[in-house]
C-alpha positions as CSV (number, residue, x, y, z in Angstrom):
1,I,137.3,84.5,71.0
2,M,136.0,83.6,74.5
3,G,135.9,87.3,75.4
4,G,133.9,88.0,72.3
5,L,131.5,85.1,73.2
6,Y,131.1,86.3,76.8
7,G,130.5,89.8,75.5
8,T,127.8,88.6,73.1
9,L,126.1,86.6,75.8
10,G,126.3,89.7,78.1
11,I,124.6,91.8,75.5
12,A,121.9,89.2,74.9
13,L,121.3,88.9,78.7
14,H,120.9,92.7,79.1
15,A,118.7,92.8,76.1
16,L,116.4,90.1,77.5
17,A,116.3,91.9,80.9
18,A,115.4,95.2,79.2
19,N,112.7,93.7,77.0
20,Q,111.4,91.7,80.0
21,G,110.9,95.0,81.8
22,A,109.1,96.5,78.7
23,V,106.8,93.5,78.6
24,A,106.1,93.9,82.3
25,I,105.0,97.5,81.8
26,T,102.8,96.4,78.8
27,A,101.3,93.7,81.0
28,N,100.6,96.3,83.7
29,N,98.8,98.5,81.1
30,I,96.7,95.6,79.9
31,A,95.8,94.6,83.5
32,N,94.6,98.2,84.2
33,V,92.7,98.7,81.0
34,N,89.5,99.1,83.0
35,T,91.0,100.8,86.0
36,P,89.4,104.3,86.5
37,D,91.9,107.2,86.1
38,Y,94.8,104.9,85.2
39,S,97.3,106.5,82.9
40,R,99.0,104.3,80.4
41,E,102.7,103.9,80.9
42,Q,105.4,103.7,78.3
43,V,109.1,102.9,78.5
44,T,112.0,103.9,76.3
45,L,114.8,101.6,75.2
46,S,118.1,103.3,74.7
47,E,121.2,102.0,72.9
48,N,124.2,101.6,75.1
49,S,127.4,103.5,74.3
50,P,129.6,101.5,71.8
51,V,133.1,100.5,72.5
52,Q,136.0,101.0,70.1
53,V,138.4,98.1,69.5
54,G,141.1,99.3,67.2
55,N,139.4,101.0,64.3
56,L,136.1,99.3,64.8
57,L,133.1,100.3,67.0
58,F,131.1,97.5,68.6
59,G,127.6,98.0,70.1
60,T,127.0,97.0,73.7
61,G,123.3,96.3,73.6
62,V,120.3,98.1,75.0
63,T,119.2,99.6,78.3
64,L,115.7,99.9,79.8
65,G,115.1,103.7,80.0
66,Q,112.8,105.8,82.1
67,T,109.1,104.8,82.5
68,T,106.7,107.7,82.0
69,S,102.9,108.0,82.3
70,I,101.0,109.3,79.3
71,R,98.9,112.2,80.4
72,D,97.2,115.3,79.0
73,N,97.2,117.9,81.7
74,L,94.9,120.2,79.7
75,L,92.4,117.4,79.2
76,E,92.5,116.5,82.9
77,R,91.9,120.1,83.9
78,R,89.0,120.3,81.6
79,L,87.5,117.1,83.0
80,D,87.8,118.5,86.5
81,Q,86.0,121.7,85.5
82,E,83.2,119.8,83.8
83,N,82.9,117.4,86.7
84,Q,82.6,120.4,89.0
85,S,79.9,122.0,86.9
86,A,77.9,118.8,86.6
87,N,78.0,118.2,90.3
88,Q,77.1,121.8,91.0
89,L,74.0,121.4,88.9
90,N,73.1,118.1,90.6
91,A,73.6,119.6,94.0
92,F,71.1,122.4,93.0
93,L,68.7,120.0,91.2
94,G,68.3,117.6,94.1
95,P,66.7,120.0,96.6
96,M,64.8,121.8,93.9
97,N,63.1,118.6,92.9
98,Q,62.0,118.2,96.5
99,V,60.7,121.8,96.5
100,Q,58.9,121.1,93.3
101,A,57.3,118.0,94.8
102,L,56.0,120.2,97.7
103,F,54.3,122.6,95.2
104,N,53.3,120.2,92.5
105,E,49.9,121.6,91.7
106,A,49.3,119.1,88.9
107,A,49.6,116.3,91.4
108,G,47.3,117.9,93.9
109,T,50.0,119.1,96.3
110,G,50.9,122.7,97.1
111,L,48.8,125.7,98.0
112,Q,46.5,126.2,95.0
113,S,43.7,124.0,96.3
114,P,43.4,125.4,99.8
115,L,43.9,129.0,98.4
116,S,41.1,128.4,95.9
117,A,38.8,126.9,98.5
118,F,39.4,129.8,100.8
119,F,38.7,132.5,98.2
120,N,35.7,130.5,96.9
121,S,34.3,130.5,100.4
122,L,34.7,134.3,100.7
123,T,33.0,134.7,97.4
124,Q,30.0,132.7,98.5
125,L,29.9,134.5,101.8
126,S,29.9,137.9,100.1
127,A,26.7,136.9,98.3
128,N,25.0,136.0,101.5
129,P,26.9,137.4,104.6
130,S,24.2,136.4,107.1
131,D,24.4,132.7,106.3
132,A,25.9,130.9,109.3
133,S,27.0,127.9,107.3
134,L,28.8,130.0,104.8
135,R,30.6,131.8,107.7
136,Q,31.7,128.5,109.1
137,G,32.8,127.5,105.6
138,V,35.1,130.5,105.5
139,I,36.5,129.7,109.0
140,T,37.1,126.1,108.0
141,A,38.8,127.1,104.6
142,G,41.0,129.6,106.5
143,Q,42.0,126.9,109.0
144,N,42.8,124.5,106.1
145,L,44.9,127.2,104.3
146,A,46.8,128.0,107.5
147,S,47.5,124.3,108.1
148,A,48.8,124.0,104.5
149,F,51.1,127.0,105.0
150,R,52.4,125.5,108.3
151,Q,53.0,122.1,106.7
152,D,54.9,123.5,103.7
153,S,56.9,125.7,106.0
154,A,57.9,122.7,108.1
155,S,58.8,120.7,105.0
156,L,61.0,123.6,103.7
157,Q,62.7,124.0,107.1
158,L,63.4,120.2,107.1
159,L,64.8,120.4,103.6
160,Q,67.0,123.3,104.6
161,S,68.3,121.4,107.6
162,N,69.1,118.4,105.5
163,T,70.9,120.5,103.0
164,D,72.9,122.2,105.7
165,F,73.9,118.8,107.1
166,A,74.9,117.6,103.6
167,V,77.2,120.7,103.3
168,Q,78.8,119.8,106.7
169,Q,79.4,116.3,105.4
170,S,80.9,117.7,102.2
171,V,83.3,120.0,104.2
172,S,84.4,116.9,106.2
173,Q,85.1,115.0,103.0
174,I,86.9,118.0,101.5
175,N,89.2,118.2,104.5
176,T,89.9,114.4,104.2
177,L,90.6,114.6,100.5
178,T,92.9,117.6,100.7
179,G,94.9,115.8,103.4
180,Q,95.3,112.8,101.2
181,I,96.3,114.9,98.2
182,A,98.9,116.7,100.3
183,S,100.4,113.4,101.4
184,L,100.5,112.2,97.8
185,N,102.2,115.4,96.7
186,V,105.0,114.6,99.2
187,Q,105.4,111.1,97.8
188,I,105.4,112.4,94.2
189,S,108.1,114.9,95.0
190,V,110.2,112.1,96.6
191,Q,109.8,109.9,93.5
192,E,110.7,112.7,91.1
193,S,113.7,113.7,93.2
194,V,115.3,110.3,92.6
195,G,114.4,110.1,89.0
196,Q,111.5,107.7,89.3
197,D,108.2,107.9,87.6
198,P,105.5,108.7,90.2
199,G,102.7,107.5,87.8
200,A,100.8,105.4,90.4
201,F,100.8,108.3,92.8
202,L,99.8,110.7,90.1
203,D,96.9,108.4,89.2
204,Q,95.7,108.4,92.8
205,R,96.0,112.1,93.0
206,T,94.0,112.6,89.8
207,Q,91.2,110.4,91.2
208,L,91.2,112.4,94.5
209,V,91.3,115.7,92.7
210,R,88.3,114.6,90.6
211,Q,86.4,113.7,93.8
212,L,87.3,117.1,95.3
213,S,86.2,119.0,92.2
214,G,82.8,117.2,92.5
215,L,82.4,118.4,96.1
216,V,83.7,121.9,95.7
């Protein structure tokens, strides 16, 4: 009778421990509900092998099984691709908006005004070539046009220089991210080799890969 009582208490104790572990995993899921790139974890409870006493089989309780992260590799790959496309367009749009600002004729910037002034001065001079004031007008309009070309050229060169510097920074970030991803791959392999769920490391790698896809 005592052995049966101790056996029952042992089963209950193991059951409490197993369900306590399941509750801890559920609590962790709730705690990370707003954590970016967190993958929800689930745990399996498996029945212990029964024992036979005479002609009867008696259950021996429950065991907390393997914890696994719920992931959709296809969906994650698609997110990385779309993230890469979006950041590629943003990387193109940023400098192009600056170029547009340089040549925004509607706002009065660009080359249209000095070009129009220069050709208007030529038209006026062609009607009266001997007029000294009209000649000076052509010279002044030409100087203004040349100044506008130089200013826009300098602005474009500065934009190119800034863009080149941004690329250098991106390359540095890429090298850092790839190093961190390589380190995580080692830790993931170690966890998998001992039968542990590397969910936390996988989540970190997913976040880093997403950052990498945005840069590449």
